[in-house]
ZAVEX-418211 format. One record per residue (C-alpha): y, z negated, x negated; residue in one letter. Coordinates in steps of 0.001 Angstrom, whole numbers, plus 524288, in hexadecimal, padded with zeros to 5 digits. Example, Ala and Ser with C-alpha at 12.3 -4.5 7.8 and 13.67 -1.06 7.14 Angstrom:
7EE6C7E1887CFF4a7FBDC7E41C7CA9As
//
This chain:
FADA941AD58D4E9mFA86340DE48DA32pF9C7B415218DF40kF99E041AF88D1E2iF9B8540D8B8CB99sF91B3407718D4E1rF87E9412258D1A8nF897F40F6C8C32EkF876B400F38C575vF7B51403A38CD91sF760140C838C2E3aF7845402048B89FkF71BC3F7C18C10ElF663F400C88C340mF6515403278B499aF65873F4938B1E5lF5B383F23D8BC47lF524E3FC798B65DiF54283F6AA8A8C4cF51223E90F8ADECaF44CE3EDB18B4B3lF409B3F5098A874tF42B13E8E78A005fF3B2E3E0428A976iF2FCE3E9D58AA1EcF2F363EB8389B5EsF2FCF3DCC889957tF24883DAC18A2C1nF1CBF3E56189BDAfF1F083DF5088E72iF1B7F3D1D189391fF0F113D74489994aF0B663DDC088CA2eF0DC93D10788557eF05043C9E988EE5qEFA6F3D42388CB8kEFBB03D29B87DFEaEFADF3C3C987F0CdEEF023C4F3887D7aEE8A93CE5A87E2CsEEAD83C4C5872F1iEE5263B9A387AF9eED93F3C1ED87E4CnED77D3C55D86FF0tED81B3B6F586C44kECE2D3B3B3876CAtEC4D03BE3D871F3vEC6D43B9C9863E6aEC3B13ABC9867ACnEB7513B03186E79kEB2C73B847862AAtEA9723B00985A56pEADAA3ADF684C22pEA7183B64E841C4iE9CAA3AE6E83ADBkE9C933AD7482C1AkE91B03B4DB8251CpE857E3ACEB822A7iE851C3A68281535eE7DCE3AE9B80B21lE74693A3BA8074FtE71343A0E881588kE6EC73AF53817FBqE65733B00880C6DyE5E1F3A4178115CkE5CBB3A98481F13eE57DE3B687819BCdE4DC23AFC68113AlE48B63A7CC81CB2kE48463B3CF8255DhE41E83BDC181C5ByE38F33B592813CBlE2D013ADAA81737sE2ECB39F3981A07sE244C39C3380FD8dE2D0C3A23680585eE3A3839C808099EvE3B5C38E32805C8kE47193855780848pE4C8D37D7E7FCF9lE5523371707FE06lE5E2436E557F29DaE66BB362BC7F5C0gE6E4A365A880241pE6C4337460800DAdE60C837C53805ABdE5BE5388F17FF86yE513C392E0801BElE4718396977F7A4tE3CF63A16B7F7B6lE303039C9E7F1F3vE24B63A4DD7ED5FkE18D939F167E6A7rE124F3A5C57DB2AyE073C3AF127DEA2tE00E03B0D17D143sDF51F3A9477CC29aDFD6F39FFD7C410nE0AC3399FF7C63DsE150839B827BB9EkE1F67393957C299gE2B08395047CBAAvE362B39ECC7CB1AaE427939A0B7D201iE4AD53A5AF7D60FlE59623A3787D811lE61DD3AF137DC43pE70643AFB67D998dE79B43AA2E7E3B2wE7C503B3637EF19qE6E603B8A27ED63qE622B3B6787F572gE55263B0A37F171aE4F433BE2A7F376tE59903C4CC7EB11nE53F83D24A7E7DApE5AAB3D3617DA91kE4FE83CB807D3DEaE4CDA3BEB47DAD4iE44D73C43C7E60AnE3C6D3CC627DCE2yE39653C09B7D454lE36E73B8397E053rE2C4C3C1927E4BAnE26463C5DC7D7CEvE25A03B92A7CFF9lE1B393B26E7D884pE115C3BCCA7D453aE14A53B9877C626kE118D3AB157C7F4gE1EE93A5E77CBEFwE222639ED87D87AsE2FEB3A2B87DC76tE3A9F39AFB7E331iE464C3A3737E6D2aE527839BFD7EADEiE5CF23A0077F47FqE692B39B627ED34pE7618396E87F2C1sE81413A0767F442kE8C443A1897EA72kE9634396677EBADpEA108399267F56AeEAD5139E247EEC0gEA6DD3A0A97E198yEAC3F3A5C57D8C3pEB96139F777DB78sEC4DD3A7907E05DsECF0039E257DAD6aEDAB93A3D97D3C0iEDA0039CFF7C699tECE5139CDC7BD76vECE9738DFE7BCDCaECD9338D117CBAFeEC2B7397357CBE6qEBAFF38F877C1DEkEBCAD382C07C936kEB8C63886C7D670eEAD1038F837D09BnEA828382FD7CA42qEA90437BAA7D72AlEA1C8386607DE8EaE97063879D7D469lE953C378F47D2BCkE9016377907E09BeE883A384227DFBFyE8170380247D31EkE7EB2372927D878sE779C378867E41BkE70C23824C7DB4ElE6BE13772F7D2B9nE669036FB37DE76sE5FEB37BF67E37EmE599737FD17D6A0iE54B9371DE7D47CnE4E98371F37E209aE47DD37EE27DF03vE43293798D7D1F3mE3CE536E217D91FnE35D3377E37E1CFtE319637FCE7D5EBaE2AFA373CB7D01AkE20F3374A07DB06eE1B8C380F57D495yE13F5381877C7BDpE19AD387E97BB9DgE273A389D57B5EFiE33EA38C2E7BD3FvE3C6A3983A7BB4ClE49D839A087C12DvE4E443A8167C32EiE5CA23A8627C714aE66B43B2FA7C973qE752A3B49A7C6C7gE7E5C3A90B7C83DnE737D39FCE7CC33nE6C8A3A2487BF49aE78EF39E587B80AaE7A9B392257C059fE6C9738E057BDA0lE6F1638EF37AEFBvE7AAB385DE7B102dE727037C597B8F9lE671637C787AF4CyE70773780C7A4A9nE73BE36BED7ACA3qE6C3935FC17B03EdE66AC35EA97BDE8gE60C736C347BED0sE523136ECF7BE18qE4F8C379947B44BrE4505383F47B57ApE3C7E3885B7AA37nE43F9395257A8E3aE4F7E39C7D7AEB5lE50563AB107B175iE5E043B02A7B44EmE60693BCEA7BB8DlE6DED3C3137B9C0sE74513B5F17B76FsE83073B4357B69DyE8E283ABC27BBA0rE97AB3B0EA7C5C6qEA5B83ABFC7C546sEB3F53B00D7C589nEB84F3BACA7BC46hEBFB23B1587B37AaEB43F3A7C37B2DBlEA8343B0677B2C6vEA7473B1CF7A3F0nEA8343A3237A1BAnE9DEE39F747ABDCvE944F3A99C7A6C3nE967C3A537798C1eE93C03974179D14hE875C39BFF7A3CAfE83063A2D57973FaE85303965678F57hE7D7438E367991BqE725439800798E1lE71BC397A678A0BaE70F4388CC78A08lE66A33870A79496tE58FE383B878FCDeE525F38BA179A75lE4B4239831796F9pE53803A30A79D0CvE50D33B1487A037lE5DEF3B7FB7A274dE5C393C4EC7A9B7lE66AC3CE647AE19yE67BC3DCBC7B1C6lE6D5A3E90F7ABF2kE747E3EB387B8D6hE78BD3DD907BC8BdE846D3D5927C0DBnE8F9E3D84D7B732pE90C93C9C27B435lE82513C9107B0F0vE838F3D47A7A791lE8FD53CF3C7A10AsE8A823C17979EAAtE7C573C40E79ABEaE7F543C66178C4FaE86F93B9AA78BA0qE7B673B1C2790B4rE72563B7DD786C1kE7BF03B5B177B95aE7DE53A74577EC4fE6F3A3A50D78021sE6D063AB7F772EBtE777B3A2FF76C93qE7130396BA77219eE63B439BC376E04mE5EDD3998777BC9kE50133992A77C6BvE48D93A15878689yE54A53A93878AB5yE52C03B79078DBDrE5C7A3C12579375qE58813CE6D798B0rE5FA43D97579F7FqE577B3E0FD7A966lE59ED3EF1C7AD2DnE5C753F12D7BBA0nE614A3FBE07C4AAtE67B03F43E7CFCBvE723C3EA887CBB7tE6D843DC7C7CCC0gE5F5E3DFEE7D028yE54DA3DC657C644yE49EB3E5F57C2E2pE3E6C3DE897C88DeE33683E1657BF0CeE3C163E0117B30AeE413E3D30E7B824lE33813CDAB7B973lE2FB53D2BF7ABE9iE3B6B3CC0A7A59BqE38643BF127AC3FiE29E83BF4C7A8CCnE2C233C34779A9DsE36423B89579890wE2D8E3AE2879E9ElE22693B242795A3kE2B963B1EC789F6aE2F163A3AA78C7FiE20EF39FC678EE1gE1F513A12379D98w
//
């Protein structure tokens, strides 16, 4: 019996020894795996630190300027300084026998000075008709406009702050271009698109802005928040009706929905105010936003003749 008891004890000790060895081995294995994981994380952090940060996309206005300098002749691209801001203009002198004047071409914000929807065509064709052209590369749309605030009151306040600075810079720029235009003989036309056309109407109703002899608007409207868009476009229509400038108001059959929905209002207000030398025309087009070139030129020439130019 004692012999059997000793064998049982030995077996138990052996089992305990095996369990202890198994535990020690498994613990070492787990510790080794944890060390590998920690090392892998450290290596990942090191690689991440060595990876250069992703650069932000180039600003749209800067990209337009660089493209203009790269693709167009240096004789055509002229810098313009307006206060602390610098702009680029594309200048073409008239090529006909007689000079009629200067046509200043202002695209909508977010558009280039060679915008193919209408501006670039006019920039190239008007010199043969007696007009020197100055196409402007405008500033981009204000950052954060229209406002993403929750309440309508906050949206209105933030929009006013953003547009106040934008319109101030626009006024400085257009005055600087007007000073350049005075170097040429004849009258001065301003042909403006979209939101910028609406902002110019606002500026021309204020003191401190040099006015041209006539204004031609292409697909003009005011962009804003859904709750504010009707009010700002109604205000634009009132300002247009009260301005003393001769105005040709052109838009398209297939145009921006806001342009189509606000055109009748502008015409109605101008009729009520008996605005002199106001004409509104809708042009037929096939591609949304793109003006039919020959028809556009016909409308401009016929209106200028009608008002004596």
